[in-house]
N, C-alpha and C positions, 0 to 999 in steps of 0.2 A: 317541320323541323329545321332545326339553325343549321348554319354553316358551320360552326365550331363542332357540331355533332358530326356531320358529313365528313368533316376532314378527322375527325378521330376513327370513324369509319372506314375510310379511303387509306389510313395506315400508315401511308407515307406523306411526311410532311414537308420533302426534298421539294425546292423550287431549282429547277433549272434557269440557269438565266445564261447569257450572251453579253460580251461587250458591244457597244456600238459599233465601233470598228472590226469588228469580227467579219470575215467573209463570209458571203451567203453560202458557199460551198462547204466551209466549216459547219454553218448552223444547217446543212443538210446532213451532214455526217450525222450530227449531235442528234437530230431528229429520228435518223433511223438507228441509229445505234441504242438510244434510248427505248425507241416506240413510241414515241408521244408526238402530239400534231401540233404544239406551240411552245416556243421558248421566250422568256420574258428579256425584254434587252434592258442593259442594267449596267450602269458603269463601276458599281461597288458592292452589286447581290443583293442589295438592299432596296434601294429607291428603284422607281421604275421610269423608265424613258421610253420606252414602247413595247410593243409584242409585235412578234413575226410568226406566222402560220404556215403550215404546208399550203393554205390557200393562196397565201398573199407570193408564196415563192414560184408555185406553179403559173399563176396569173403573169407575174411578170415574166417566167422563161416562155410563155406564150405570147408575149408582146414584142418582147427584146431578144428572147434567144438566148442560146448558153452563155453569152457572153456576161449576162448577169452576175453570175456566178461568182466572179471575182470583187464582184461591189460589195461593199460592207452594209450588214445589216440596216443599218441606219438609213440606207437609202432607199429601202421599201418599207422598211416597219411600218406599223400602224402606232401613230403617237398620240393619239387620244384612247387612253386604254380606259374602259370600264373597270372598275374594281368594286369589290363588296365589303362586308365588314364580317366577323365570328357572328354576330347577333342578326344577320339578315335570315330570310328563311328562304328554303328549298322553292317554293312557289315563287318567289319574288326574283330568285334567281331565273328561273325556267321562262318566265314573264319578259324578263329584260334581255336574256340571250336571245329568246324566239324573235323578240319585237327588232332587237339591236343586228340579228344575223351574223351572231359571232359563237363560238363554242367554248371559249377558255375566259376565264375570268380570276386575275389574281384577288387572293383576300388580304385585307389591309387592316392591322391592328390599330388600335387607338393613340399608338406613339407613331403611326405613319409607315411602320415597316412591314414588308410582306410577311405574313405568317403561314401562307398555303396559295396552292392556286388549283381550281376544280375547271374540269371538262364539262359541258354539257351532258355528257354520258354518266359522269361522278352522281351527278344530280338527278338526273333520269333514273339511276339502279337506286336511290334512296327512296326517291318519291315512289316507285313501283312497290317496293318494299312494305313502306306506310300504308299505301292503298288496299296491299294484299293484307297487312294486318289488322286495318279496320275492317274490310271485308270479312275476314275471319272472325274478328268478336262480334261482328253484327249478326252472322249464321249462327254463330253459337248461342248468342242472345235469342235471337229468334226460335230455334230449336229446342231451348228451353230449361 
């Protein structure tokens, strides 16, 4: 299944971003309020400067203590962000996310602008649906 179809099934095309200068404490509040695991760091809401996840924040809290919450997200964000295109497949994304040990991937269109973001949960969900559908079709074919 292609990323474009996964985005359609997901139903929400909203990409939640924060500016590089946003305080980490504000990013924490946004993650909590929206019940999401990562924010794309973007100066303009379209380009990608980095990504900050719950995991990034917890690691830094463990290393530096609560003082880190006053620092800007740019201080701890992951700057090299893996992206995909609407034409990539679920299988490709699962492989890349598993190998890279990350859970969120922005989707970038041909014009270089973000068109969505997927979590590994989004991708696993549609992949499982695909497998169930294939199994049902095979069972139907075998029975008759």
